[in-house]
C-alpha positions as CSV (number, residue, x, y, z in Angstrom):
1,X,0.4,0.3,-0.3
2,X,1.1,3.5,-0.8
3,X,2.1,5.2,2.1
4,X,1.0,8.6,1.3
5,X,-2.6,6.8,0.5
6,X,-2.6,5.2,3.6
7,X,-1.9,8.2,5.8
8,X,-4.7,9.8,3.9
9,X,-7.1,6.8,4.2
10,X,-6.2,6.5,7.8
11,X,-9.6,8.4,9.2
12,X,-11.5,5.4,7.7
13,X,-9.8,2.5,8.7
14,X,-12.3,2.0,11.8
15,X,-15.1,1.3,9.5
16,X,-13.9,-1.6,8.0
17,X,-12.7,-5.2,8.9
18,X,-9.3,-6.3,8.3
19,X,-10.1,-8.0,5.2
20,X,-12.1,-5.6,3.4
21,X,-9.6,-2.4,4.5
22,X,-7.1,-4.6,2.9
23,X,-8.6,-4.4,-0.2
24,X,-10.1,-0.6,-0.2
25,X,-7.0,1.3,-0.6
26,X,-6.3,-0.9,-4.0
27,X,-9.8,0.3,-5.3
28,X,-9.2,4.1,-4.2
29,X,-5.8,4.4,-5.6
30,X,-7.2,2.8,-9.1
31,X,-10.1,5.2,-9.1
32,X,-7.7,7.9,-8.5
33,X,-5.4,6.7,-11.6
34,X,-7.9,5.4,-13.6
35,X,-8.0,7.9,-16.9
36,X,-10.9,5.8,-18.4
37,X,-13.8,3.9,-17.0
38,X,-14.6,3.1,-13.1
39,X,-14.9,-0.3,-13.0
40,X,-13.4,-2.8,-10.4
41,X,-11.3,-4.2,-13.4
42,X,-9.9,-0.5,-14.6
43,X,-9.2,0.2,-11.2
44,X,-7.0,-3.5,-10.8
45,X,-5.1,-2.7,-13.8
46,X,-4.8,1.4,-13.1
47,X,-3.2,-0.1,-9.3
48,X,-1.2,-3.0,-10.5
49,X,-3.2,-5.5,-9.3
50,X,-4.9,-7.1,-12.9
51,X,-2.8,-10.3,-12.3
52,X,-4.4,-10.5,-8.4
53,X,-5.6,-13.9,-8.4
54,X,-8.3,-13.1,-5.6
55,X,-9.7,-10.3,-8.1
56,X,-13.1,-11.3,-7.4
57,X,-13.0,-10.0,-3.7
58,X,-12.2,-6.5,-4.4
59,X,-15.6,-6.7,-6.3
60,X,-17.6,-7.9,-3.1
61,X,-16.1,-4.9,-1.4
62,X,-18.7,-2.7,-3.3
63,X,-21.5,-5.6,-3.4
64,X,-21.1,-7.6,-0.8
65,X,-18.9,-6.8,2.6
66,X,-20.1,-4.8,5.7
67,X,-19.8,-1.6,5.9
68,X,-21.4,1.9,6.2
69,X,-21.7,4.6,3.4
70,X,-23.4,6.8,5.9
71,X,-20.4,6.5,8.5
72,X,-17.8,7.1,5.6
73,X,-20.3,10.1,5.2
74,X,-20.0,11.3,9.2
75,X,-15.9,11.0,8.6
76,X,-15.8,12.9,5.3
77,X,-17.7,15.6,6.3
78,X,-16.0,16.3,9.9
79,X,-12.6,16.4,8.0
80,X,-14.4,19.0,4.9
81,X,-15.5,21.2,8.1
82,X,-12.3,21.1,10.0
83,X,-10.4,21.9,7.0
84,X,-12.4,24.6,4.9
85,X,-15.2,25.7,7.4
86,X,-13.2,26.1,10.8
87,X,-15.8,28.5,12.0
88,X,-18.5,30.4,11.0
89,X,-21.6,28.9,9.4
90,X,-21.4,25.6,7.6
91,X,-23.0,26.0,4.3
92,X,-24.3,22.8,2.7
93,X,-26.0,22.7,-0.6
94,X,-28.9,20.0,-1.9
95,X,-29.3,19.2,-5.2
96,X,-29.8,15.8,-7.4
97,X,-28.3,14.5,-10.6
98,X,-29.3,12.1,-13.0
99,X,-26.6,9.3,-13.6
100,X,-27.6,7.7,-17.4
101,X,-27.4,4.0,-17.1
102,X,-29.4,1.3,-18.9
103,X,-29.9,-1.9,-18.4
104,X,-32.8,-4.4,-17.1
105,X,-31.2,-5.2,-13.9
106,X,-30.8,-1.4,-12.4
107,X,-34.0,-1.8,-10.5
108,X,-33.7,1.4,-9.4
109,X,-33.6,2.8,-12.9
110,X,-36.4,5.3,-14.2
111,X,-37.5,8.0,-16.9
112,X,-36.7,11.5,-15.5
113,X,-36.5,14.9,-16.8
114,X,-32.5,15.2,-17.3
115,X,-31.5,18.6,-16.0
116,X,-28.5,19.3,-18.0
117,X,-30.2,18.5,-21.5
118,X,-33.7,20.4,-20.5
119,X,-34.8,24.0,-20.6
120,X,-37.4,26.6,-20.0
121,X,-39.0,25.4,-23.5
122,X,-37.4,21.7,-23.9
123,X,-38.3,19.2,-21.7
124,X,-35.7,16.5,-22.3
125,X,-36.4,12.5,-20.5
126,X,-33.7,10.2,-20.1
127,X,-33.1,6.7,-18.5
128,X,-31.2,6.8,-15.3
129,X,-30.4,6.7,-11.5
130,X,-31.6,9.9,-9.5
131,X,-29.0,11.1,-6.8
132,X,-29.7,13.2,-3.8
133,X,-26.1,15.0,-2.6
134,X,-25.1,17.2,0.0
135,X,-22.3,19.1,-0.3
136,X,-20.1,21.5,1.8
137,X,-20.2,24.9,0.1
138,X,-17.2,26.2,1.0
139,X,-14.3,28.4,-0.5
140,X,-10.9,26.5,-1.9
141,X,-7.9,29.1,-0.8
142,X,-6.2,28.0,-3.4
143,X,-9.0,27.6,-6.2
144,X,-9.6,29.3,-9.5
145,X,-11.9,32.3,-9.6
146,X,-13.7,33.8,-12.6
147,X,-12.8,37.4,-11.1
148,X,-11.3,38.5,-7.8
149,X,-13.8,40.2,-6.0
150,X,-13.5,43.5,-3.9
151,X,-15.9,42.5,-1.3
152,X,-18.5,40.2,-0.5
153,X,-21.8,41.2,0.0
154,X,-21.5,42.3,3.6
155,X,-18.6,44.6,2.9
156,X,-15.6,42.6,4.2
157,X,-12.6,41.2,1.9
158,X,-13.3,37.8,0.2
159,X,-12.6,35.3,1.9
160,X,-10.4,33.0,-0.7
161,X,-11.1,31.4,-3.7
162,X,-14.1,30.1,-5.5
163,X,-16.5,27.8,-4.1
164,X,-16.3,24.3,-4.4
165,X,-19.2,22.0,-3.9
166,X,-17.8,19.3,-2.0
167,X,-20.1,16.2,-1.8
168,X,-19.9,14.1,1.5
169,X,-23.6,12.3,0.9
170,X,-25.3,11.1,-1.8
171,X,-28.2,9.0,-1.3
172,X,-30.4,7.2,-3.9
173,X,-33.8,8.0,-5.0
174,X,-35.5,5.4,-6.8
175,X,-38.4,5.6,-8.9
176,X,-41.8,5.0,-8.0
177,X,-41.7,2.3,-10.2
178,X,-39.3,0.8,-8.1
179,X,-41.4,1.4,-4.8
180,X,-44.9,0.0,-6.3
181,X,-43.0,-3.2,-7.5
182,X,-41.7,-3.7,-4.0
183,X,-45.2,-2.8,-1.8
184,X,-43.1,0.4,-0.6
185,X,-44.4,3.8,0.0
186,X,-42.4,6.3,-2.6
187,X,-40.4,8.9,-1.0
188,X,-39.8,12.3,-3.1
189,X,-36.6,14.1,-3.1
190,X,-37.8,16.7,-0.5
191,X,-38.4,13.4,1.6
192,X,-34.6,12.4,1.3
193,X,-33.5,16.0,1.3
194,X,-35.1,16.2,4.9
195,X,-33.2,12.9,6.1
196,X,-30.1,14.0,4.9
197,X,-29.9,17.8,6.3
198,X,-31.4,16.3,9.8
199,X,-28.3,14.0,9.7
200,X,-25.9,16.1,8.9
201,X,-27.1,18.8,12.0
202,X,-26.9,15.8,14.3
203,X,-23.6,15.4,12.8
204,X,-22.9,19.0,13.5
205,X,-23.7,19.8,16.8
206,X,-23.5,23.2,18.2
207,X,-22.2,24.5,14.6
208,X,-24.8,27.1,12.3
209,X,-25.8,25.2,9.4
210,X,-27.8,26.8,6.6
211,X,-28.9,24.7,3.8
212,X,-28.9,26.2,0.0
213,X,-31.3,24.2,-2.1
214,X,-33.1,24.7,-5.8
215,X,-36.8,26.1,-6.6
216,X,-37.6,21.9,-6.5
217,X,-37.1,21.9,-2.6
218,X,-39.2,25.2,-1.7
219,X,-41.9,22.9,-0.4
220,X,-43.8,23.8,3.0
221,X,-43.3,20.1,4.8
222,X,-39.9,20.1,4.2
223,X,-39.1,23.7,5.7
224,X,-41.3,23.2,8.4
225,X,-39.4,19.5,9.4
226,X,-35.9,21.1,9.5
227,X,-36.1,25.0,10.2
228,X,-35.8,24.3,14.1
229,X,-32.8,22.6,13.4
230,X,-30.8,24.5,10.7
231,X,-31.3,27.7,8.7
232,X,-32.6,27.4,4.8
233,X,-32.0,29.7,1.7
234,X,-33.8,28.2,-1.5
235,X,-36.0,30.8,-3.9
236,X,-39.5,31.5,-3.5
237,X,-42.7,32.1,-5.8
238,X,-43.8,35.5,-6.6
239,X,-46.9,34.4,-5.9
240,X,-46.3,32.6,-3.1
241,X,-49.8,33.1,-0.3
242,X,-47.6,35.5,2.3
243,X,-49.6,36.4,5.9
244,X,-48.9,38.3,8.9
245,X,-48.3,36.5,12.2
246,X,-51.1,35.5,13.9
247,X,-52.4,38.1,16.4
248,X,-52.1,36.9,20.4
249,X,-55.5,35.2,21.0
250,X,-58.0,37.6,23.3
251,X,-59.6,35.6,26.3
252,X,-62.5,33.4,26.1
253,X,-62.2,33.0,22.2
254,X,-64.5,30.3,21.2
255,X,-62.4,28.0,18.2
256,X,-59.7,26.8,17.5
257,X,-56.8,29.7,17.3
258,X,-55.7,31.1,14.4
259,X,-52.3,30.4,12.5
260,X,-51.9,33.2,10.5
261,X,-52.8,37.0,10.3
262,X,-54.2,39.6,7.6
263,X,-53.2,38.2,3.9
264,X,-49.8,40.1,2.3
265,X,-49.9,41.5,-0.7
266,X,-47.7,39.2,-3.3
267,X,-43.9,39.6,-4.1
268,X,-45.1,40.5,-7.3
269,X,-47.4,43.6,-6.3
270,X,-44.8,44.7,-4.4
271,X,-42.4,44.7,-7.2
272,X,-44.6,47.6,-9.0
273,X,-45.9,49.0,-5.8
274,X,-43.9,52.4,-5.6
275,X,-43.5,52.4,-2.1
276,X,-42.1,49.5,-2.1
277,X,-38.6,50.0,-0.1
278,X,-35.2,49.1,-1.8
279,X,-31.7,49.1,-1.1
280,X,-28.5,48.3,-3.6
281,X,-25.9,45.8,-2.3
282,X,-23.1,44.2,-3.9
283,X,-23.0,39.9,-4.0
284,X,-19.4,38.5,-5.4
285,X,-19.4,35.6,-7.0
286,X,-22.4,36.2,-9.1
287,X,-23.1,33.1,-11.0
288,X,-19.9,32.3,-10.4
289,X,-18.4,35.7,-12.3
290,X,-17.3,39.2,-10.1
291,X,-19.3,41.5,-8.4
292,X,-22.6,42.4,-9.1
293,X,-24.8,45.3,-7.5
294,X,-28.7,44.3,-7.4
295,X,-31.3,46.5,-5.5
296,X,-33.3,43.9,-2.6
297,X,-36.0,44.7,-0.3
298,X,-37.2,42.4,2.2
299,X,-39.6,41.9,4.9
300,X,-40.7,39.0,7.4
301,X,-44.0,36.9,6.7
302,X,-45.6,33.6,7.1
303,X,-46.2,31.5,4.4
304,X,-49.0,29.4,4.3
305,X,-50.9,27.2,1.9
306,X,-54.2,24.7,3.5
307,X,-53.3,21.5,4.9
308,X,-49.2,21.9,5.1
309,X,-47.0,23.4,8.2
310,X,-47.0,27.1,8.3
311,X,-43.2,28.4,8.0
312,X,-42.2,31.8,9.3
313,X,-39.4,33.3,6.8
314,X,-38.1,36.1,5.3
315,X,-38.3,37.3,2.1
316,X,-35.9,39.1,-0.3
317,X,-36.7,40.4,-3.3
318,X,-34.2,41.2,-6.2
319,X,-34.2,43.3,-8.9
320,X,-31.3,44.4,-11.3
321,X,-31.2,48.0,-12.1
322,X,-29.3,47.4,-15.4
323,X,-32.5,45.0,-16.5
324,X,-30.4,42.2,-17.5
325,X,-32.3,39.2,-15.6
326,X,-35.8,38.9,-14.6
327,X,-36.5,39.9,-10.9
328,X,-36.3,36.6,-8.4
329,X,-37.5,36.2,-4.6
330,X,-35.9,34.1,-2.1
331,X,-36.3,33.0,1.5
332,X,-34.8,32.3,4.6
333,X,-36.2,30.5,7.5
334,X,-33.3,32.6,9.8
335,X,-35.6,35.8,10.4
336,X,-32.7,37.3,11.9
337,X,-30.9,37.4,8.6
338,X,-29.6,40.1,7.0
339,X,-30.3,40.1,2.8
340,X,-26.8,40.3,2.1
341,X,-25.7,37.4,3.7
342,X,-28.5,35.1,2.2
343,X,-27.9,35.9,-1.5
344,X,-24.1,35.4,-0.6
345,X,-24.9,31.8,0.8
346,X,-27.5,31.5,-2.2
347,X,-24.9,32.2,-5.1
348,X,-22.6,29.4,-3.8
349,X,-25.1,26.9,-4.8
350,X,-24.2,27.7,-8.8
351,X,-21.3,25.5,-8.9
352,X,-23.1,22.2,-7.9
353,X,-23.6,21.2,-11.5
354,X,-19.9,22.0,-12.2
355,X,-19.0,19.7,-9.6
356,X,-21.1,17.0,-11.0
357,X,-20.5,18.1,-14.6
358,X,-16.0,17.1,-13.1
359,X,-17.3,14.3,-11.5
360,X,-18.8,12.4,-14.7
361,X,-15.3,14.2,-16.8
362,X,-12.3,13.6,-14.2
363,X,-13.8,10.8,-11.7
364,X,-16.0,8.3,-14.7
365,X,-19.3,8.7,-13.1
366,X,-21.5,7.1,-15.4
367,X,-18.7,4.7,-16.5
368,X,-19.5,1.8,-13.8
369,X,-21.3,-0.9,-15.0
370,X,-22.8,-3.0,-11.7
371,X,-25.7,-4.4,-11.5
372,X,-25.8,-5.7,-8.0
373,X,-28.4,-3.2,-5.6
374,X,-25.9,-2.5,-3.2
375,X,-22.6,-2.1,-5.5
376,X,-24.7,0.4,-7.3
377,X,-26.6,2.4,-4.3
378,X,-21.9,2.6,-3.3
379,X,-20.4,3.8,-6.4
380,X,-21.7,7.2,-7.2
381,X,-21.7,8.0,-3.6
382,X,-17.9,6.7,-3.0
383,X,-17.1,8.8,-6.6
384,X,-18.5,12.0,-5.5
385,X,-16.7,11.4,-2.4
386,X,-13.9,11.2,-4.1
387,X,-13.9,14.5,-5.4
388,X,-13.7,16.0,-2.0
389,X,-11.4,13.8,-0.7
390,X,-8.9,15.1,-4.0
391,X,-9.4,18.2,-2.7
392,X,-8.7,17.5,0.8
393,X,-6.0,15.4,-0.4
394,X,-4.8,18.2,-2.4
395,X,-4.8,20.9,0.3
396,X,-3.1,18.6,2.4
397,X,-0.3,18.4,-0.5
398,X,0.1,22.3,-0.8
399,X,0.6,23.0,3.4
400,X,3.2,20.8,2.9
401,X,4.7,22.5,0.5
402,X,4.1,20.9,-2.9
403,X,3.5,22.4,-5.7
404,X,0.4,22.6,-7.3
405,X,1.0,24.2,-10.9
406,X,-2.1,25.1,-12.9
407,X,-2.0,23.5,-16.2
408,X,-1.8,26.8,-18.1
409,X,-0.8,26.8,-21.7
410,X,0.9,29.4,-24.3
411,X,-2.8,29.9,-25.5
412,X,-4.5,29.6,-22.3
413,X,-2.9,31.2,-19.5
414,X,-4.2,30.3,-16.1
415,X,-3.1,31.8,-12.7
416,X,-5.0,29.5,-10.0
417,X,-6.0,25.9,-9.5
418,X,-9.2,24.1,-11.3
419,X,-10.4,20.8,-10.0
420,X,-8.5,19.2,-12.8
421,X,-5.6,20.9,-11.3
422,X,-6.1,19.0,-7.7
423,X,-6.0,15.5,-9.4
424,X,-3.2,15.8,-11.5
425,X,-1.4,17.0,-8.2
426,X,-2.8,14.4,-6.6
427,X,-1.8,11.7,-8.7
428,X,1.7,12.8,-9.0
429,X,2.3,12.4,-6.1
430,X,1.2,8.9,-6.0
431,X,3.2,8.3,-9.0
432,X,6.8,10.0,-7.4
433,X,6.3,7.9,-4.4
434,X,6.1,4.5,-6.1
435,X,8.9,5.9,-8.2
436,X,11.1,6.4,-5.4
437,X,10.3,2.7,-4.0
438,X,12.1,1.5,-7.1
439,X,15.5,0.6,-6.1
440,X,19.0,1.4,-8.5
441,X,20.2,-1.6,-7.8
442,X,17.1,-3.8,-9.9
443,X,18.6,-4.6,-13.9
444,X,15.4,-4.2,-15.3
445,X,15.6,-0.1,-15.3
446,X,15.3,1.8,-18.3
447,X,16.6,5.1,-18.5
448,X,14.1,7.7,-19.9
449,X,15.2,11.6,-21.1
450,X,14.0,13.7,-18.9
451,X,11.4,15.4,-21.6
452,X,10.2,12.2,-22.6
453,X,9.5,11.3,-18.6
454,X,7.8,15.1,-18.5
455,X,5.4,13.9,-21.1
456,X,4.3,11.3,-19.8
457,X,3.7,12.4,-16.4
458,X,1.5,15.6,-17.6
459,X,-0.5,13.1,-20.1
460,X,-1.3,10.3,-17.6
461,X,-1.8,13.6,-14.7
462,X,-3.7,15.1,-17.0
463,X,-6.0,12.8,-19.1
464,X,-9.3,13.4,-18.8
């Protein structure tokens, strides 16, 4: 086993039995070094175990061995928070992605809307597995930024580099047909998100947690279930039913107590109301870019719909003075939060789809070929978790003095590192350690010119 990789994986040792743990580092090393499909066979080839007679036992790590992916997610979250969010609020992004898979033996597969290929006016369906992923949204000090912002939304200096969504907990959301075929109640995406967020809150006692989601998770049942444990920031419909809080109940009043007060104007009506008060706020990292000056209006209300929980919230109405984007509305379950902080938290989630794309391109998501239900439920979360581990290990190498050189060329000057550079740095460290372990007394060594050696290592480290 690589000594460097053994040190990196040491926090996860207690999650596996001895025989299983003896094969986990080889699979992890192969998944890192492989530049093609992320099958077990490809990982064994990349790790130099393609001649191992017990190759079937490596497959059993995923499809049969007893270990808890949830326990591994807890360890990973602790490592990420300690490295990238040691203080302040812990911002967690919740999003779902589609893994395109075909085959009759993939039981949880369904026909879903493809979020990448679809648009507002074009609906594309695809066969595959739907995953709900929770990611730590934290600025990476050495990561690339499109433009160095002059200040954050609250006027303070920028925290660091670009925000990377770092997945730590990913769960499979089977299709409705899968649940019906097994006589189970179908769980919606909001149900999986609720369970994941409450689990993360239990893992981080004493820390303020801010969950950031898109409009698909702006559901009253989800907000009502988690708002006492954490703060949720998401989009809000312009025609949402907003009310004043219920007035105090007078003594002697007959009947059930009121749960809401008078109906408030809709946010769409506030947009056209001249009496609406607006303030100018500068948001850093708007849609992954630089600073953006917007006008915001805010207030508190109670969001209510018959038959659903009542949720107190702070609404934030945003409009662009330049008129380049349509007015938007956001909500926050923390009534004391500042509008600038709410927008600064929300813009962090806009890189989530980039993380999924990088996992497909660099880590081989959608190239797995497992058919076992247990292996399917484990492989994709492991690959997305490997994305976060690469960021952790690259951060560790950089702190130890190892250079992280962005892949810059004559036609593309890049000053700060991306995920591809972080993965190349980790790969280079593993390859270099393997080279240093080779004894000079062996007679089968072949001298390689340094320019050729540099070309080979560059191709091995930066291949997609």
